[in-house]
Wavefront OBJ file of the C-alpha trace (Angstrom):
o trace
v 217.089 164.637 -7.492
v 217.773 167.425 -10.434
v 215.800 170.749 -10.714
v 214.871 169.174 -14.117
v 213.272 165.811 -12.827
v 211.645 167.181 -10.772
v 210.146 169.913 -12.670
v 209.449 167.733 -15.141
v 208.164 164.922 -12.567
v 205.400 167.971 -11.620
v 204.935 167.876 -15.128
v 203.061 164.302 -15.095
v 202.433 164.112 -12.005
v 198.834 162.635 -11.358
v 198.861 161.672 -15.287
v 201.197 158.586 -14.689
v 198.178 156.581 -12.926
v 196.985 153.961 -15.394
v 199.094 155.126 -18.273
v 201.158 152.913 -20.469
v 204.625 152.735 -20.515
v 206.979 155.187 -22.239
v 208.624 152.209 -24.017
v 205.346 151.087 -25.452
v 205.155 152.298 -29.430
v 205.201 156.426 -29.578
v 201.975 157.553 -30.288
v 200.943 158.947 -33.592
v 200.999 162.286 -34.402
v 197.161 162.699 -34.966
v 197.136 161.500 -30.624
v 199.691 163.634 -29.590
v 198.399 166.682 -31.262
v 195.202 166.107 -29.223
v 197.448 165.851 -26.333
v 196.898 168.216 -23.317
v 199.631 170.940 -24.154
v 202.106 172.138 -21.114
v 200.428 175.234 -19.882
v 201.855 178.682 -19.575
v 203.982 178.370 -16.009
v 205.263 174.999 -17.137
v 207.337 175.774 -19.816
v 208.084 178.740 -18.134
v 209.657 176.873 -15.383
v 211.053 174.537 -17.829
v 213.321 177.035 -19.408
v 213.410 180.030 -17.186
v 216.772 180.598 -16.246
v 218.230 177.242 -18.016
v 220.758 176.569 -21.114
v 219.788 173.806 -23.939
v 223.050 173.250 -24.580
v 222.727 171.895 -28.645
v 225.092 169.266 -30.481
v 227.387 172.730 -32.342
v 226.193 175.429 -29.743
v 223.867 176.799 -27.023
v 220.778 178.703 -26.093
v 220.044 180.466 -23.041
v 216.416 181.718 -21.406
v 216.840 184.608 -18.536
v 214.626 186.006 -16.663
v 215.061 189.339 -17.117
v 213.543 190.998 -19.781
v 213.070 187.505 -21.315
v 215.919 187.937 -23.148
v 217.383 185.266 -25.325
v 221.201 184.398 -25.864
v 222.433 182.057 -27.506
v 225.438 181.193 -30.827
v 225.899 178.205 -32.561
v 228.352 176.749 -35.312
v 232.536 176.898 -35.709
v 234.774 178.487 -38.246
v 232.363 179.566 -41.060
v 229.519 178.688 -39.785
v 229.917 180.702 -36.534
v 226.742 182.739 -34.874
v 225.057 184.605 -32.329
v 221.391 185.060 -31.544
v 220.297 187.904 -29.532
v 216.378 188.500 -29.121
v 213.926 187.765 -26.435
v 211.767 184.424 -25.534
v 208.039 184.126 -24.993
v 205.143 181.730 -24.394
v 202.213 181.649 -27.041
v 199.395 179.171 -27.840
v 199.552 176.825 -24.787
v 202.311 174.644 -25.398
v 204.186 176.749 -27.107
v 207.678 178.151 -26.773
v 209.041 180.521 -29.159
v 213.024 182.738 -29.264
v 212.873 185.421 -31.570
v 216.548 186.961 -32.797
v 219.175 188.259 -34.696
v 221.236 185.900 -35.921
v 224.638 187.322 -36.197
v 227.345 185.573 -38.738
v 230.019 186.522 -41.298
v 228.090 188.073 -43.751
v 226.153 190.253 -41.557
v 222.780 189.703 -39.429
v 219.145 188.511 -39.933
v 216.304 187.981 -37.537
v 214.546 184.610 -36.867
v 211.595 183.230 -35.087
v 211.763 179.752 -33.882
v 209.272 177.969 -31.710
v 208.522 175.090 -30.260
v 205.551 173.109 -29.342
v 205.528 170.486 -26.129
v 202.767 168.695 -25.528
v 202.223 165.786 -23.176
v 200.875 161.950 -22.521
v 200.597 159.596 -20.320
v 203.576 159.685 -18.253
v 205.799 161.407 -21.329
v 206.052 164.719 -22.304
v 206.310 165.398 -26.256
v 208.330 168.434 -28.266
v 208.278 169.721 -32.204
v 209.467 172.185 -33.685
v 207.036 174.516 -35.370
v 205.743 174.514 -38.021
v 206.804 171.583 -39.968
v 208.926 169.601 -37.440
v 207.453 165.812 -36.262
v 206.983 165.198 -32.485
v 209.614 163.346 -30.520
v 210.369 162.113 -26.878
v 211.599 165.084 -24.569
v 211.118 163.635 -21.004
v 209.697 160.777 -19.732
v 209.021 160.226 -15.839
v 211.339 159.614 -15.097
v 213.816 161.040 -16.860
v 216.157 158.947 -19.509
v 220.006 159.894 -20.325
v 218.761 160.265 -23.696
v 216.030 162.526 -23.271
v 215.999 166.173 -24.734
v 215.129 167.529 -21.474
v 218.192 166.523 -20.672
v 220.135 169.408 -22.635
v 218.251 172.300 -20.756
v 221.076 173.119 -17.856
v 220.523 175.516 -14.829
v 222.448 178.533 -15.517
v 224.315 180.256 -18.535
v 226.683 178.746 -20.584
v 226.498 181.270 -23.199
v 227.384 184.624 -22.328
v 231.397 183.846 -21.796
v 231.494 182.417 -25.287
v 228.903 184.970 -26.904
v 231.179 187.635 -25.496
v 234.055 185.732 -27.561
v 231.984 185.628 -30.633
v 230.603 188.502 -30.348
v 234.085 190.301 -30.642
v 234.935 187.780 -32.972
v 232.574 188.828 -35.797
v 231.845 192.263 -34.875
v 235.166 193.696 -35.394
l 1 2 3 4 5 6 7 8 9 10 11 12 13 14 15 16 17 18 19 20 21 22 23 24 25 26 27 28 29 30 31 32 33 34 35 36 37 38 39 40 41 42 43 44 45 46 47 48 49 50 51 52 53 54 55 56 57 58 59 60 61 62 63 64 65 66 67 68 69 70 71 72 73 74 75 76 77 78 79 80 81 82 83 84 85 86 87 88 89 90 91 92 93 94 95 96 97 98 99 100 101 102 103 104 105 106 107 108 109 110 111 112 113 114 115 116 117 118 119 120 121 122 123 124 125 126 127 128 129 130 131 132 133 134 135 136 137 138 139 140 141 142 143 144 145 146 147 148 149 150 151 152 153 154 155 156 157 158 159 160 161 162 163 164 165 166 167
């Protein structure tokens, strides 16, 4: 069983009994807002030492100094970010980074909220994103949580991108 599956099973342990299945209609945003936020330890275990694989990039959540590194884009949209990640309000994970591109660098803050209801963990980008299924228990092949991979899938490419953009 994968490490991410173990973590997600721990997140929902004890909450599955007596709940509906994940295939039932998704609850409304108002219902999810009232669901239980993931606690600091759950978020830390979920993200630390993992790379979040994106469609056109990846972000890595290192443990030392809570360093966050990432790259994104191709060609003229190529960029990289270096900063920190942290846990704020219950259920909220954020990363603050200076994003470097061809035209220079600018700071940015990105946050995601996480809540669990029954056997499903939901996530949304703050402040104006929509809630979506982050993980089911058991994890399904299209769950966003499957894009979290143990290890650093960023540094090697980041070094090449830094050299290209900072020449």
